C-alpha positions as a Python dict, from the first residue, in 0.01 Angstrom:
ca = {
    (1, 'M'): (0, 0, 0),
    (2, 'E'): (-306, 71, 191),
    (3, 'D'): (-317, 439, 76),
    (4, 'R'): (-306, 314, -293),
    (5, 'K'): (-573, 88, -240),
    (6, 'N'): (-806, 375, -101),
    (7, 'I'): (-684, 609, -393),
    (8, 'E'): (-777, 343, -651),
    (9, 'K'): (-1119, 294, -476),
    (10, 'T'): (-1170, 651, -465),
    (11, 'L'): (-1098, 692, -844),
    (12, 'S'): (-1322, 408, -930),
    (13, 'D'): (-1593, 570, -719),
    (14, 'H'): (-1544, 895, -920),
    (15, 'V'): (-1606, 708, -1255),
    (16, 'V'): (-1896, 518, -1125),
    (17, 'V'): (-2045, 856, -1007),
    (18, 'F'): (-1968, 1034, -1329),
    (19, 'I'): (-2132, 769, -1543),
    (20, 'A'): (-2411, 716, -1308),
    (21, 'T'): (-2499, 1095, -1268),
    (22, 'G'): (-2486, 1147, -1640),
    (23, 'G'): (-2163, 1358, -1636),
    (24, 'Y'): (-2285, 1504, -1308),
    (25, 'S'): (-2622, 1640, -1451),
    (26, 'G'): (-2783, 1429, -1165),
    (27, 'Y'): (-2662, 1681, -917),
    (28, 'S'): (-2905, 1934, -1049),
    (29, 'P'): (-3070, 2093, -748),
    (30, 'F'): (-3404, 2107, -942),
    (31, 'A'): (-3543, 1797, -1127),
    (32, 'P'): (-3233, 1590, -1171),
    (33, 'G'): (-3427, 1336, -1379),
    (34, 'T'): (-3526, 1615, -1625),
    (35, 'A'): (-3164, 1721, -1623),
    (36, 'G'): (-3044, 1379, -1703),
    (37, 'T'): (-3298, 1360, -1993),
    (38, 'V'): (-3149, 1687, -2117),
    (39, 'A'): (-2809, 1524, -2098),
    (40, 'A'): (-2928, 1231, -2285),
    (41, 'I'): (-3009, 1456, -2600),
    (42, 'P'): (-2638, 1506, -2715),
    (43, 'V'): (-2583, 1111, -2645),
    (44, 'Y'): (-2886, 1055, -2871),
    (45, 'L'): (-2768, 1262, -3147),
    (46, 'L'): (-2422, 1098, -3160),
    (47, 'F'): (-2582, 760, -3152),
    (48, 'A'): (-2813, 854, -3426),
    (49, 'M'): (-2550, 955, -3643),
    (50, 'T'): (-2422, 598, -3664),
    (51, 'G'): (-2735, 436, -3821),
    (52, 'H'): (-2991, 168, -3685),
    (53, 'L'): (-2764, -118, -3629),
    (54, 'L'): (-2484, 52, -3463),
    (55, 'Y'): (-2718, 258, -3252),
    (56, 'L'): (-2883, -68, -3119),
    (57, 'L'): (-2495, -214, -3068),
    (58, 'L'): (-2401, 89, -2872),
    (59, 'F'): (-2734, 83, -2659),
    (60, 'A'): (-2658, -289, -2598),
    (61, 'L'): (-2329, -191, -2453),
    (62, 'L'): (-2481, 93, -2251),
    (63, 'L'): (-2743, -117, -2084),
    (64, 'P'): (-2514, -331, -1873),
    (65, 'L'): (-2279, -29, -1807),
    (66, 'S'): (-2594, 161, -1683),
    (67, 'F'): (-2696, -164, -1464),
    (68, 'W'): (-2356, -162, -1315),
    (69, 'S'): (-2302, 183, -1262),
    (70, 'S'): (-2644, 252, -1100),
    (71, 'G'): (-2586, -41, -864),
    (72, 'R'): (-2242, 57, -762),
    (73, 'A'): (-2371, 443, -731),
    (74, 'E'): (-2648, 318, -483),
    (75, 'K'): (-2389, 202, -254),
    (76, 'I'): (-2165, 497, -290),
    (77, 'F'): (-2485, 748, -216),
    (78, 'G'): (-2628, 514, 41),
    (79, 'A'): (-2949, 549, -118),
    (80, 'K'): (-3184, 306, -313),
    (81, 'D'): (-3228, 469, -669),
    (82, 'S'): (-3110, 813, -564),
    (83, 'G'): (-3234, 1100, -751),
    (84, 'M'): (-2876, 1157, -862),
    (85, 'I'): (-2858, 871, -1066),
    (86, 'V'): (-2970, 963, -1408),
    (87, 'I'): (-2794, 695, -1629),
    (88, 'D'): (-3133, 548, -1638),
    (89, 'E'): (-3299, 868, -1788),
    (90, 'I'): (-3023, 836, -2064),
    (91, 'A'): (-3097, 488, -2132),
    (92, 'G'): (-3475, 538, -2150),
    (93, 'Y'): (-3456, 858, -2369),
    (94, 'L'): (-3225, 651, -2586),
    (95, 'V'): (-3496, 387, -2608),
    (96, 'T'): (-3754, 662, -2684),
    (97, 'M'): (-3576, 784, -2973),
    (98, 'F'): (-3468, 454, -3134),
    (99, 'M'): (-3541, 447, -3506),
    (100, 'I'): (-3745, 798, -3481),
    (101, 'P'): (-3660, 1026, -3779),
    (102, 'M'): (-3412, 1295, -3692),
    (103, 'G'): (-3552, 1655, -3622),
    (104, 'W'): (-3581, 1896, -3348),
    (105, 'K'): (-3961, 1846, -3325),
    (106, 'Y'): (-3902, 1452, -3248),
    (107, 'V'): (-3636, 1545, -3003),
    (108, 'V'): (-3852, 1774, -2808),
    (109, 'A'): (-4174, 1565, -2836),
    (110, 'G'): (-3953, 1234, -2725),
    (111, 'F'): (-3819, 1459, -2428),
    (112, 'F'): (-4168, 1541, -2308),
    (113, 'L'): (-4314, 1191, -2389),
    (114, 'F'): (-4030, 1009, -2196),
    (115, 'R'): (-4053, 1235, -1911),
    (116, 'F'): (-4427, 1188, -1887),
    (117, 'F'): (-4402, 798, -1899),
    (118, 'D'): (-4095, 814, -1664),
    (119, 'I'): (-4273, 1011, -1392),
    (120, 'T'): (-4606, 807, -1422),
    (121, 'K'): (-4455, 467, -1429),
    (122, 'I'): (-4741, 295, -1602),
    (123, 'F'): (-4759, -72, -1555),
    (124, 'P'): (-4533, -267, -1585),
    (125, 'A'): (-4279, 15, -1537),
    (126, 'R'): (-4334, 69, -1157),
    (127, 'S'): (-4296, -336, -1097),
    (128, 'M'): (-3943, -331, -1281),
    (129, 'E'): (-3817, -140, -962),
    (130, 'K'): (-3875, -466, -783),
    (131, 'I'): (-3594, -626, -967),
    (132, 'G'): (-3351, -444, -727),
    (133, 'G'): (-3010, -324, -783),
    (134, 'G'): (-2903, -138, -1084),
    (135, 'A'): (-3119, -337, -1320),
    (136, 'G'): (-3428, -217, -1108),
    (137, 'V'): (-3299, 146, -1106),
    (138, 'V'): (-3266, 130, -1498),
    (139, 'M'): (-3554, -101, -1622),
    (140, 'D'): (-3851, 118, -1523),
    (141, 'D'): (-3700, 395, -1762),
    (142, 'V'): (-3659, 138, -2044),
    (143, 'V'): (-4022, 61, -2014),
    (144, 'A'): (-4097, 424, -2005),
    (145, 'G'): (-3882, 465, -2304),
    (146, 'I'): (-4076, 182, -2502),
    (147, 'Y'): (-4410, 356, -2410),
    (148, 'A'): (-4253, 692, -2530),
    (149, 'N'): (-4121, 542, -2847),
    (150, 'L'): (-4447, 375, -2954),
    (151, 'S'): (-4638, 702, -2864),
    (152, 'L'): (-4418, 882, -3094),
    (153, 'W'): (-4463, 635, -3374),
    (154, 'L'): (-4842, 673, -3323),
    (155, 'L'): (-4818, 1059, -3344),
    (156, 'I'): (-4609, 1013, -3664),
    (157, 'Y'): (-4866, 783, -3813),
    (158, 'L'): (-5143, 1017, -3725),
    (159, 'G'): (-4960, 1308, -3902),
    (160, 'V'): (-4914, 1511, -3589),
    (161, 'F'): (-4575, 1635, -3714),
    (162, 'K'): (-4658, 1753, -4065),
    (163, 'W'): (-4608, 2124, -3969),
}
């Protein structure tokens, strides 16, 4: 019976790690956060095909999953906000791209804007980390995604993408 319990825990841990590391993209030896954001692009493309309302609903389901998996992964990895946890980058990029027109130039601009805001952690993003646990891991990226989304809309309004 004990062996079965250990196997179940191990399987559960594997599922958590798969989710938290963005399909293992967080294991990238170089810039795992950037790798996680790259992994977010196909997720975004799938979400974007559903329409705005379903996109929002899918994100509303992903957010608590990202809190849970990030919190569990911190315990599995034995590190607070481990660099291998990139589900937060996926959530942040999805916020970045919400209601942005489809097109490769927006995908690329959103990628770079999100990475900028994720790295710089402009107020109140850094303070979100103080929440602790999985929510603390994810919410600073959600704030970065809001900044990136607003910046993309500003660039669209200014006509930067008319090329």
